[in-house]
N, C-alpha and C positions, 0 to 999 in steps of 0.2 A: 482653767481660769485665765482670762486675758488681763494682762497688767498694762496699765496706761500711765505714762509719765506725764502728769498734768492732765487738765481737763479741756484744753483748747481744741483738741481734735477728737473728742469723744464721739463715737458713732451714735446716730439717732436710733433708739430702741423703741419697740412697740409699747412696752409697759415697764419702765425702769422702777424697781423698788429699791430705795436708797437708805443707807445709814451712814453716819459720820463718826469718826473718833480716832484716837491715837492707837488704841487696842494694844498697849504694851503688855506682852505676856500672853495675849489671847486666852485669858483665864476663863473659868466657868461662867462668871458673870457676863463677859463678852460673848461667850458661846451661846448664852441664852438669847441675846440680841440677834446674833447671826442666824441662829436656828429659826427665830420668828421671821427674820428677813427672807430667808430662802423659802420658808413655808408660804409666805405671802406672795412671793414671786411665782411659785408653782400654782397657787390658787388663782392668780390672775393671768396665768400663762404668759408671764413676763420674764424678766431677767433681774437677778440681784446685783446690786452695785454698792461697793464699800468705798467711801472716800476717807483716806487716811493721810497723815501728815509726816513729813520728814524734812528736817530733824524734829525731835520731840519739841513741842511748843515751848516748854519751860526753858529749853536751851536758848531760845530767842527772847522770850518775855521776861525771864528771871535769870539772866546769865550768871549772876553771882551765886545764887543758890543752886543753879544747875551745874556748877562745877563739880559738885558732889553727887549729881544725879547718876544713878546706875540703872541701866535698862535690863528688863527681864528678857527681852528678845531683840535681836538685831533685825534690820529691815528684811534681810533674807529669810530669817526664821518666821517673821510675821507673814510674809508672802506665802511660805510653805504651809503654815497653820491655817490661814484663811482659805487657801486652795483646798486643803483636806476637808474643810467644813462645807464645801460645795458652793462657794461664792463664784458667780459668773464673771464679774468684772471688778478689778481693784484699781482705783485711781489714786496715784501717789502725788499729793500736792506738796510742792516745795514751800515749806513754811518759813517766811522771812518777815521782817518788820512791815513791809508794804502790805503783805497779805494779812497780817495780824490786825491792821488798821481798817480792813474792810468791814463796813457795817453789816449787821445781820440781814438788813433788808436788801442791800446790794449783793450779799452772798446768795440770797434767795433768787433775786432777779438775774444775776450774771452767771452764777454757777449752777444752782439746783434746777432752775428753769431754763435759763438761756443756753447752757451747754449740756447738762445731763438730761434735761426734759423729764424731770422727776414726776411720776404719777402717784407714788406713795412713799412717805418718809417714815421710817421706823427709828425711834430713839429710846435710849434708856431713861429711867426715871431721873428727874432733876438734871437732865442734860442741857447745857447752855453752849452757845457758840456765837461767833461774830465778835466784833470789837467790844471790849469790856464785858463779854459774856452776856450781851443784852438779849440774845435770842433764846427764848424759853418755849416750853410746850404751848403755853397760852398764846404767845405772840405768833408761833407757827400756825396754830389753829386759826387765828384771826386772819392770817395772810394766805393760808393754804387754799381756801375757797376762791380767793381772788386770782390765784395763779394756777388753779387747776390741779392741785394735788391734795391727797388725804394725808393725815398725820396719825400715827399710832404710837402710843407711849407704852413701854413695858411697865406693868403695874408696880407700884412701890413695894407691895408686899413680896413680890417675886424677887426683887433685887435685895431687899432687906433680909429675907429669910436665908438667902445664900451667904450673906455677911462676908462677901469676898471683895478684896480690893488689891490693887498692885502694891500698895504700901504695906499691907499685911504680909504679902508674899515676900517682899524684899526683907522685911523684918525677920521672917522665919528663916530665910536663907542666910542672913547675917549671923543668926544664932545657931546655925547648923541643923535646924529642924526640917530636914528634907521631907519627911513624911507629911508634915503640915503643908509645906509649900506645894508638894505634888498633889495633895488632895484638893487644894484651891485651883491649881492649874488644870487638873483633870488628866495629867500625864506627867512623866518624869521631866524635871528641869534639865536643861541641856546646855552644853558649851561646845563650840567648834573652834578648831585652830590647827595651824600647821605644826608638824613635828620639827623641832630644831635640835642642833647639837647640844649635848650637855656634858657634864664632867665624866659620865660613864662609870660612876662609882658603883651603881647598882649591879653591874655585870660582875664585879669582883666578889659579890656575896650571893650570887645566884638569882638576883631579882632585877634584871635589866628593865629600865623604864624609858618611856618616850616623853620627852619634854615638850609641852604644848604651849605655843605662843598664840594668845587670843588677839586677833586682828583688831576687833572693835574695842577700844579702850574704855568705852562707856558700858560694856557688858558687865553685869554683876557677877562677881566671883564669890561663891559661898564661903563660909567660915573656914579657917584653917582646920585641918584634920584629915583623917583617912576615911575614904568612902568606898562602898560597893557600887560599881558602875557597870554599864554595858557600853561597849565601844563599837562604832561602825567606821571602817576604813574607807576614806574618800566617798565614792557614791555607791559602795556595796550595801546591799540590804542585809547582809549577814552580821549578826551581833556576836561579840566576844565578851566574856566576863572579864572584869578587871578590878584591880584595887588602885585607887587614885589618891595621891597625897597633895594637899594644898598647904603651903606654908614656907617656912624659912630654912628647913633642913638643919635644925640646931645641932644634930650629932656630927655633921660633916662640914658645916659652913658657919662662919661667923659674920658674914657680910650683911645679914638681915634682909637680903632680897627675897621676894616672894616668888615661888615657882609653882607650876602645876605639872605633876609627873604621874604617869599611869603605867602600871605593870599589867600586861595582858597575860592572863592565867593560861598556862599550857599552850602558849603560842610562841613561835619564834619566827618573826618576819622582820624584814628591813623596812622601817617606817620613815626614814629621813625624807622630808619633802612631802610626805603624805598629809592629807587633811583628815583629822579625826573628829568624829562627832560623838560626844560623851553624854550619856544619860545617867543622872544621879538617882540612886534608889534608896540608899541607907547610909547613915554615918556610923562608922564602926567605933571610932575613938578620936580623941583629941591628938594633935601632934605632940610628941614627947621627945625629950632629950635623953639619949642613952649614953652609958659610960664609954662604950666602944662599939665597933662595927659588929662584933659577935653578938652582943645583946640586941642590936638592931636587927640582925639577921634572924634571931630566934623569934623576935616579935613579929617580923614579917611573915614567918611561917605560920604563926597563930592567926595573923590577919587573913592570910590566904584561906585557911580553914573556915574562918568566920564568913568570908565572902562566899565560899562554896556552899556552906550550910544555908546561908541566906537565900541564895538562888535555888537551892534544892527544895 
């Protein structure tokens, strides 16, 4: 997949089949649109093109409400997922106030036709774009013939039957319902971050942990608790089973700060400075306060067996 920063220098393709959207999470509903996009590109012996926006439009249009906006995927994760779905070209449009005020007709003339040379546009049911969301399926149909492109809308029943939305996935993750979130995403939810120095208390009880710092502060962190996870170190394709804790470590800390710590099962490697990619599979339990470290140690032994049983 070719990634283009902006549309100004987009190459002229023989038959571009295009869709637009933020695609946060690239969930199963998004995947339905992308699958239709790539199928139409193959059918017309053309190339598939996704126009996406960065940052998330709500961060520009609704800055007050967007302060609490948490994203299901970073830009890097979105790029990786769209590439895996077979998209030929990804155009990342810098979303700012000036761009948000572009009328849908100017968007058609200047972007879809003038720069991308769209021959077919694939959109999800009830999708709107342009200033004040004035661009609808009906308005696209009306202008498509004038500007030389077809428009295809994913049927309402297909989208409604899936009953999937980024909002529902965020709610499931906030409540610790990993299985529900994963079923909507069509894959395990994941986080990535660099390993930083911690208090190293885990080593004293036989469960050393890697403290993960998430670079993107808008990335959604699931509910506090202990999770069965798979971990990939840096760019390695090898996965390692682990148990991960999200929370305030009430047994050993009183400062209330939230941390993400993962213990790699049956692995002893120096992880400082490494980037870990963590995939969530199952929530084992809520975070608990124990009377002392010995009780915590015994619980961690039980957690380890639970994780091993889950993956077995």
